[in-house]
C-alpha positions in Angstrom: 33.4 7.4 82.1 33.5 5.0 79.3 34.2 6.2 75.7 33.4 4.1 72.6 35.1 4.3 69.2 33.6 3.1 66.0 35.3 0.2 64.5 37.9 1.1 61.8 36.6 -1.7 59.4 33.1 -0.3 59.6 34.2 3.1 58.4 36.1 1.6 55.5 33.0 -0.4 54.4 30.8 2.7 54.6 33.2 4.8 52.6 33.5 2.1 49.9 29.7 1.8 49.7 29.2 5.5 49.4 31.9 5.7 46.8 30.2 3.0 44.7 26.8 4.8 45.0 28.3 8.1 43.9 30.2 6.4 41.0 27.0 4.6 39.9 25.0 7.9 39.9 27.8 9.6 38.0 27.8 6.8 35.4 24.0 7.0 35.1 24.1 10.7 34.5 26.8 10.3 32.0 24.9 7.5 30.2 21.7 9.6 30.2 23.6 12.6 28.7 25.2 10.4 26.1 21.8 8.9 25.2 20.3 12.4 24.8 23.2 13.5 22.6 22.9 10.3 20.5 19.1 10.8 20.2 19.6 14.4 19.0 22.3 13.3 16.6 20.1 10.5 15.2 17.1 12.9 14.9 19.2 15.5 13.0 20.6 12.7 10.8 17.1 11.4 10.0 15.8 14.9 9.2 18.8 15.6 7.0 18.4 12.4 5.1 14.7 13.0 4.6 15.3 16.5 3.3 18.0 15.3 0.9 15.7 12.4 -0.3 12.7 14.8 -0.8 14.9 17.3 -2.7 16.3 14.6 -4.9 12.8 13.1 -5.7 10.8 16.4 -5.8 10.3 16.3 -9.6 9.3 12.6 -9.3 6.8 13.4 -6.6 5.3 16.3 -8.7 4.9 13.9 -11.7 3.3 11.3 -9.4 0.9 13.9 -8.0 0.0 15.1 -11.5 -0.7 11.5 -12.6 -3.1 11.0 -9.7 -5.0 14.2 -10.6 -5.1 13.9 -14.4 -5.4 10.1 -14.9 -8.6 8.6 -13.7 -7.2 5.1 -13.9 -4.7 5.8 -11.1 -6.6 8.5 -9.1 -6.9 6.0 -6.2 -3.2 6.0 -5.8 -3.3 9.3 -3.8 -4.9 7.4 -0.9 -2.0 5.0 -0.6 0.4 7.3 1.4 -2.5 8.1 3.8 -3.4 4.4 4.3 0.3 3.5 4.7 0.6 6.1 7.4 -2.4 4.6 9.2 -0.9 1.1 9.0 2.3 2.4 10.5 0.4 4.0 13.3 -1.6 0.8 13.8 1.7 -1.1 14.1 3.3 1.5 16.4 3.4 -0.8 19.5 5.0 -3.7 17.7 7.5 -1.3 16.1 8.5 0.1 19.5 9.3 -3.4 20.7 11.8 -3.8 17.8 15.4 -3.2 18.6 16.8 -0.2 16.7 20.2 -1.1 15.3 21.0 1.2 12.4 22.4 -0.7 9.3 24.4 2.0 7.5 26.0 -0.3 4.9 22.7 -2.0 4.0 20.8 1.2 3.9 23.5 2.9 1.8 23.4 0.0 -0.7 19.7 0.2 -1.0 19.8 4.0 -1.4 22.5 3.7 -4.1 20.3 1.2 -5.9 17.3 3.4 -5.7 19.2 6.4 -7.0 20.6 4.4 -9.9 17.0 3.4 -10.9 15.9 7.1 -10.3 18.7 8.5 -12.6 18.0 5.9 -15.2 14.3 6.9 -15.2 15.3 10.6 -15.5 17.6 10.0 -18.4 15.0 8.0 -20.3 11.9 10.1 -20.1 9.7 7.3 -21.5 10.2 5.4 -18.2 8.9 7.8 -15.5 7.6 4.9 -13.5 11.2 3.8 -12.7 11.8 7.0 -10.9 8.5 6.7 -9.0 9.4 3.1 -8.0 12.8 4.3 -6.8 10.9 6.6 -4.4 9.6 3.6 -2.5 13.1 2.0 -2.5 14.4 5.2 -1.1 12.0 5.0 1.8 13.0 1.4 2.5 16.7 2.4 2.4 16.1 5.2 4.9 14.2 2.8 7.3 17.1 0.3 7.0 19.8 2.9 7.6 18.1 4.5 10.6 16.2 1.7 12.3 17.8 -1.5 11.1 16.7 -4.9 9.8 14.2 -5.7 12.5 12.1 -2.6 12.0 12.4 -3.0 8.2 11.0 -6.6 8.4 8.1 -5.3 10.5 7.1 -2.6 8.0 8.1 -4.6 4.9 4.5 -5.3 3.8 3.6 -1.6 4.3 6.5 -0.6 2.0 5.3 -3.2 -0.6 1.9 -1.6 -0.3 3.4 1.7 -1.3 4.2 0.3 -4.8 0.5 0.4 -5.6 0.5 4.2 -5.6 2.7 4.2 -8.7 1.0 4.1 -12.1 1.8 1.2 -14.3 4.4 1.7 -17.0 2.9 2.7 -20.4 3.7 -0.7 -22.0 2.2 -2.6 -19.2 -0.8 -0.3 -19.2 -1.5 -0.9 -22.9 -1.1 -4.7 -22.4 -3.7 -4.7 -19.7 -6.1 -2.1 -20.9 -6.8 -3.6 -24.3 -7.8 -7.1 -23.1 -9.8 -5.6 -20.2 -11.7 -3.5 -22.8 -12.5 -6.6 -24.9 -13.5 -8.7 -21.9 -15.8 -5.9 -20.7 -17.5 -5.7 -24.1 -17.9 -9.4 -24.6 -19.0 -10.1 -21.1 -21.7 -7.4 -21.1 -23.0 -8.7 -24.4 -23.2 -12.2 -23.0 -25.1 -11.1 -19.9 -27.5 -8.9 -21.8 -28.3 -11.7 -24.3 -28.8 -14.1 -21.4 -31.5 -11.8 -20.0 -33.2 -11.6 -23.4 -32.0 -8.2 -24.7 -31.4 -7.8 -28.4 -27.7 -6.8 -28.7 -24.8 -7.4 -30.9 -21.1 -6.7 -30.7 -19.0 -4.8 -33.3 -15.5 -4.6 -32.0 -15.8 -2.6 -28.7 -19.2 -1.2 -29.6 -22.4 -2.8 -28.3 -25.4 -2.3 -30.6 -28.6 -2.1 -28.6 -31.8 -3.2 -30.3 -29.7 -3.0 -33.6 -30.1 0.8 -33.6 -28.4 2.3 -30.6 -24.6 2.1 -30.4 -23.0 2.1 -27.0 -19.2 2.3 -27.2 -17.1 0.7 -24.6 -14.2 3.1 -24.8 -10.7 2.6 -23.2 -11.9 4.6 -20.2 -14.6 2.0 -19.7 -12.2 -0.9 -19.7 -12.3 -1.2 -16.0 -8.6 -0.4 -15.3 -9.5 2.3 -12.9 -11.9 -0.1 -11.1 -9.2 -2.7 -11.1 -6.5 -0.5 -9.5 -9.0 0.7 -6.9 -10.2 -2.8 -6.0 -6.6 -4.1 -5.8 -5.9 -1.4 -3.3 -9.0 -2.2 -1.2 -8.2 -5.9 -1.3 -4.6 -5.3 -0.2 -5.8 -3.2 2.7 -8.4 -5.8 3.7 -5.8 -8.6 3.4 -3.4 -6.7 5.6 -6.0 -5.9 8.3 -7.7 -9.3 8.7 -6.0 -12.0 10.8 -5.9 -14.9 8.3 -3.2 -17.3 7.1 -1.0 -15.9 4.3 -2.5 -18.3 1.7 -6.0 -16.9 2.4 -4.7 -13.3 2.2 -3.1 -14.2 -1.2 -6.4 -15.6 -2.5 -8.2 -12.5 -1.3 -5.7 -10.2 -3.1 -5.8 -12.2 -6.3 -9.6 -12.4 -6.3 -9.7 -8.6 -6.6 -9.0 -9.0 -10.3 -12.0 -11.1 -11.3 -14.2 -9.1 -8.9 -13.2 -5.9 -10.6 -13.9 -7.4 -14.1 -17.4 -8.7 -12.9 -18.3 -5.3 -11.3 -17.3 -3.5 -14.5 -19.5 -5.8 -16.6 -22.4 -5.2 -14.3 -21.9 -1.5 -14.6 -21.9 -1.6 -18.4 -25.0 -3.8 -18.4 -26.9 -1.4 -16.1 -25.8 1.4 -18.4 -27.1 -0.5 -21.4 -30.5 -1.0 -19.8 -30.7 2.7 -19.1 -29.8 3.4 -22.8 -32.6 1.2 -24.0 -35.3 2.1 -21.5 -34.6 5.7 -20.7 -32.2 7.7 -22.8 -28.5 7.8 -23.8 -28.0 11.0 -21.7 -29.3 9.3 -18.6 -27.1 6.2 -19.3 -24.0 8.3 -19.8 -24.7 10.3 -16.6 -25.2 7.1 -14.6 -22.0 5.5 -16.0 -19.7 8.5 -15.2 -21.3 10.0 -12.1 -22.7 7.1 -10.0 -21.9 3.7 -11.3 -18.2 3.8 -10.3 -18.9 4.9 -6.7 -21.7 2.3 -6.4 -19.4 -0.5 -7.4 -17.0 0.1 -4.5 -19.3 -1.1 -1.7 -20.4 -4.0 -3.9 -16.7 -5.0 -4.3 -16.2 -4.7 -0.5 -19.2 -6.9 0.2 -17.9 -9.5 -2.3 -14.5 -9.5 -0.5 -16.1 -10.0 2.9 -18.4 -12.7 1.4 -15.3 -14.4 0.1 -13.8 -14.3 3.6 -17.0 -15.9 5.0 -16.9 -18.6 2.3 -13.2 -19.3 3.1 -14.3 -19.9 6.8 -16.9 -22.4 5.7 -14.7 -24.2 3.2 -11.4 -24.4 5.1 -11.6 -26.6 8.2 -9.1 -25.5 11.0 -6.5 -27.9 12.1 -7.3 -29.7 15.3 -5.1 -31.7 17.5 -5.6 -35.5 17.1 -6.0 -37.6 20.1 -4.2 -40.8 20.5 
């Protein structure tokens, strides 16, 4: 009877191979466990930082919310966080592709800068906008600290969009509101006279038929319409796939579009003053005209995009 023995070298190879497999599995389990612990630690760190930032800026957020509710010029600002959240959700696939490399030193530097601005705004009560701007800087610092430069660059335009939710500083507000009020009055008088109406201007008061005064008050300056149109234009510019120069033109054009729409609103109100009654004109101006101008502005923005397509010829490859 013949007995066979396995070769000694074969057993050694099998043992080495099985050892390598067991070692690889052990390392994979260890790496997965470390990743879970790291993920939990990162999540807890993020939650802790968000809680600290929210606690630190709670008075600022209350003031910002109060400004949205009580100041019609900046009531559109309350839509900005919701729109920014939508934009982040829209960019979620691109954000997932970014490599997450926390930048603690850069994030801490940005957070310290934000807190410095915040404290300065708190010490000088006449500058509440500084504290509100620091809130946006704090969000940027948290993103940089937790996710790193690549993610920050990806969401940078969304962070810049958040600055639109902050009301303008009082001095800037006064510098803009006065000229807007004058332009609205003068422009409406010019348009009404061009259509044959008997009007005259006395400061910021339009005299209709030389007997009926219609005051263009500060609330009628169009600043509320301007802030709303800038927000809409910024959103449209971010959403459309166009070169950056075209997006910049679209954003800048929101200013003259807002002025034109406000002049149209005042002219329609003046016609109602003359043909119907002052009560109907006031009701139209405050209840309907502002809402009616928003779709008009949106149509003007999309008409501008169409016009840019017709005026700008795309670059084509030249043939030799």
